[in-house]
Each structure stands twice: as C-alpha cells, then as structure tokens.
N, CA, C and O of each residue as an XYZ file, in Angstrom:
268
protein
N     117.950    121.499     80.204
C     116.878    122.089     80.988
C     116.570    121.198     82.190
O     116.333    119.999     82.043
N     116.578    121.791     83.363
C     116.264    121.048     84.571
C     114.760    120.889     84.729
O     113.984    121.800     84.441
N     114.378    119.727     85.185
C     112.979    119.521     85.538
C     112.891    119.436     87.051
O     113.869    119.107     87.722
N     111.748    119.728     87.569
C     111.530    119.701     89.016
C     111.615    118.273     89.539
O     111.033    117.357     88.957
N     112.334    118.089     90.629
C     112.377    116.802     91.325
C     111.287    116.855     92.384
O     111.286    117.740     93.240
N     110.371    115.916     92.324
C     109.284    115.890     93.305
C     109.762    115.238     94.603
O     110.790    114.563     94.644
N     109.005    115.456     95.621
C     109.290    114.844     96.919
C     109.290    113.326     96.782
O     110.141    112.648     97.358
N     108.350    112.802     96.031
C     108.246    111.350     95.853
C     109.472    110.789     95.129
O     109.962    109.714     95.476
N     109.966    111.517     94.126
C     111.163    111.071     93.405
C     112.382    111.092     94.317
O     113.191    110.164     94.307
N     112.509    112.155     95.105
C     113.635    112.219     96.041
C     113.543    111.097     97.066
O     114.550    110.458     97.369
N     112.366    110.851     97.597
C     112.191    109.793     98.586
C     112.474    108.415     97.982
O     112.978    107.534     98.679
N     112.165    108.219     96.721
C     112.469    106.951     96.059
C     113.979    106.778     95.932
O     114.504    105.696     96.195
N     114.674    107.827     95.534
C     116.134    107.805     95.469
C     116.705    107.493     96.855
O     117.614    106.673     96.990
N     116.171    108.143     97.864
C     116.629    107.957     99.247
C     116.346    106.530     99.732
O     117.146    105.959    100.474
N     115.229    105.962     99.323
C     114.913    104.575     99.695
C     115.982    103.631     99.151
O     116.457    102.745     99.861
N     116.354    103.826     97.895
C     117.390    102.994     97.289
C     118.718    103.228     98.002
O     119.439    102.275     98.298
N     119.043    104.482     98.277
C     120.312    104.811     98.944
C     120.390    104.140    100.313
O     121.403    103.531    100.658
N     119.326    104.255    101.079
C     119.325    103.703    102.430
C     119.289    102.175    102.449
O     119.651    101.560    103.453
N     118.866    101.572    101.371
C     118.845    100.104    101.314
C     120.260     99.529    101.318
O     120.467     98.390    101.737
N     121.236    100.316    100.851
C     122.614     99.856    100.825
C     122.893     98.792     99.776
O     123.936     98.140     99.824
N     121.995     98.609     98.844
C     122.122     97.525     97.864
C     123.040     97.858     96.707
O     123.422     96.966     95.948
N     123.405     99.133     96.554
C     124.247     99.510     95.412
C     125.056    100.752     95.722
O     124.720    101.527     96.617
N     126.115    100.925     94.977
C     126.855    102.170     94.973
C     125.981    103.160     94.213
O     125.570    102.873     93.088
N     125.697    104.285     94.782
C     124.762    105.222     94.165
C     125.307    105.843     92.879
O     124.552    106.446     92.116
N     126.597    105.702     92.634
C     127.163    106.177     91.370
C     126.910    105.188     90.234
O     127.162    105.500     89.070
N     126.417    104.004     90.566
C     126.034    103.021     89.549
C     124.589    103.316     89.157
O     123.658    102.638     89.593
N     124.427    104.332     88.332
C     123.101    104.862     88.011
C     122.192    103.801     87.395
O     120.992    103.786     87.667
N     122.749    102.914     86.568
C     121.911    101.875     85.956
C     121.274    100.980     87.019
O     120.111    100.595     86.893
N     122.026    100.650     88.056
C     121.479     99.823     89.131
C     120.480    100.606     89.970
O     119.457    100.061     90.385
N     120.766    101.869     90.221
C     119.817    102.713     90.965
C     118.484    102.758     90.227
O     117.423    102.636     90.839
N     118.545    102.933     88.907
C     117.329    102.958     88.092
C     116.581    101.631     88.212
O     115.361    101.612     88.377
N     117.317    100.529     88.129
C     116.694     99.206     88.198
C     116.045     98.950     89.559
O     115.005     98.295     89.634
N     116.644     99.457     90.624
C     116.112     99.232     91.973
C     114.995    100.208     92.338
O     114.216     99.950     93.255
N     114.921    101.308     91.629
C     113.900    102.314     91.948
C     112.603    101.980     91.233
O     112.537    101.113     90.363
N     111.596    102.696     91.634
C     110.293    102.552     90.986
C     110.041    103.787     90.144
O     109.326    104.699     90.558
N     110.642    103.810     88.944
C     110.323    104.853     87.991
C     111.310    105.987     87.811
O     111.046    106.895     87.022
N     112.438    105.976     88.507
C     113.399    107.053     88.291
C     114.108    106.872     86.948
O     114.427    105.753     86.548
N     114.344    107.973     86.272
C     115.074    107.953     85.010
C     116.537    108.304     85.269
O     116.893    108.778     86.348
N     117.368    108.068     84.275
C     118.787    108.429     84.373
C     118.923    109.925     84.664
O     119.699    110.323     85.532
N     118.177    110.738     83.945
C     118.253    112.183     84.113
C     117.860    112.612     85.525
O     118.507    113.468     86.128
N     116.798    112.010     86.041
C     116.350    112.346     87.398
C     117.390    111.923     88.436
O     117.676    112.676     89.367
N     117.956    110.729     88.283
C     118.981    110.260     89.220
C     120.173    111.208     89.246
O     120.647    111.590     90.316
N     120.645    111.578     88.087
C     121.798    112.468     88.012
C     121.466    113.839     88.586
O     122.283    114.440     89.283
N     120.284    114.322     88.299
C     119.860    115.612     88.842
C     119.768    115.560     90.365
O     120.169    116.509     91.039
N     119.248    114.473     90.910
C     119.172    114.318     92.366
C     120.573    114.262     92.953
O     120.840    114.890     93.978
N     121.461    113.523     92.321
C     122.832    113.425     92.816
C     123.507    114.799     92.837
O     124.195    115.133     93.801
N     123.320    115.579     91.805
C     123.946    116.900     91.722
C     123.375    117.875     92.748
O     124.099    118.726     93.264
N     122.089    117.757     93.044
C     121.449    118.687     93.972
C     121.035    118.046     95.274
O     120.119    118.529     95.940
N     121.706    116.946     95.653
C     121.278    116.153     96.807
C     121.122    116.994     98.079
O     120.100    116.899     98.759
N     122.122    117.814     98.402
C     122.071    118.587     99.655
C     120.873    119.511     99.700
O     120.184    119.595    100.717
N     120.622    120.204     98.604
C     119.489    121.130     98.562
C     118.159    120.386     98.629
O     117.227    120.817     99.307
N     118.086    119.266     97.916
C     116.849    118.479     97.937
C     116.599    117.872     99.312
O     115.455    117.786     99.758
N     117.657    117.456     99.979
C     117.503    116.904    101.327
C     116.957    117.977    102.270
O     116.058    117.710    103.068
N     117.499    119.178    102.175
C     116.979    120.275    103.000
C     115.510    120.547    102.689
O     114.692    120.735    103.590
N     115.200    120.564    101.411
C     113.838    120.889    100.978
C     112.823    119.849    101.423
O     111.737    120.204    101.880
N     113.161    118.567    101.297
C     112.170    117.513    101.523
C     112.330    116.759    102.845
O     111.327    116.414    103.470
N     113.533    116.502    103.276
C     113.720    115.659    104.461
C     113.593    116.439    105.759
O     112.961    115.960    106.700
N     114.170    117.610    105.833
C     114.121    118.349    107.090
C     112.704    118.746    107.457
O     112.353    118.760    108.637
N     111.893    119.065    106.479
C     110.492    119.399    106.760
C     109.782    118.207    107.382
O     108.966    118.368    108.290
N     110.092    117.005    106.893
C     109.475    115.790    107.437
C     109.943    115.557    108.868
O     109.144    115.173    109.722
N     111.227    115.782    109.141
C     111.749    115.592    110.492
C     111.087    116.555    111.470
O     110.756    116.157    112.587
N     110.884    117.817    111.075
C     110.214    118.776    111.941
C     108.795    118.349    112.241
O     108.312    118.546    113.356
N     108.121    117.771    111.269
C     106.746    117.320    111.458
C     106.670    116.333    112.627
O     105.771    116.415    113.464
N     107.626    115.401    112.670
C     107.612    114.404    113.729
C     108.025    114.969    115.068
O     107.592    114.472    116.108
N     108.860    116.005    115.065
C     109.295    116.615    116.317
C     108.165    117.394    116.975
O     108.110    117.496    118.201
N     107.269    117.940    116.171
C     106.177    118.748    116.687
C     105.099    117.877    117.327
O     104.481    118.290    118.308
N     104.869    116.706    116.801
C     103.775    115.850    117.280
C     104.003    115.308    118.654
O     103.162    114.575    119.175
C-alpha cells in the first residue's frame, strides 16, 4: 500500500540528493543523512521521482517567477 509523500518529505530527499554526499541508490546512507525519511518513503520517492518533482518543485519555481 502506497502512502502519500508530503512536500516536506520530497524536499528532504531532494536536499540530500543535491548535497552530493551519497549515491541515491544507497538507501541506508540517504536515510542516515535525511531528517526522518524511512526506507519505504525513500524507495517510493525514487520510484515516483518525476511525478513528485512535477507536483512539488515546479509549483515552487512558478511562485518565484511570478514575484
């Protein structure tokens, strides 16, 4: 059963990804570097990354373009 990935969870995953400190397929390290992500959430984000990026990141980019 899939659980909803929140914007905050996606942004935490993205923070770790952008830090460049680990290979994102090393889920144990991603978990250790994140603030509260679980193995299940990491894998779910990885599987749905493109859709989650559209859902959460593009809306933020538009916000800054409008201001």
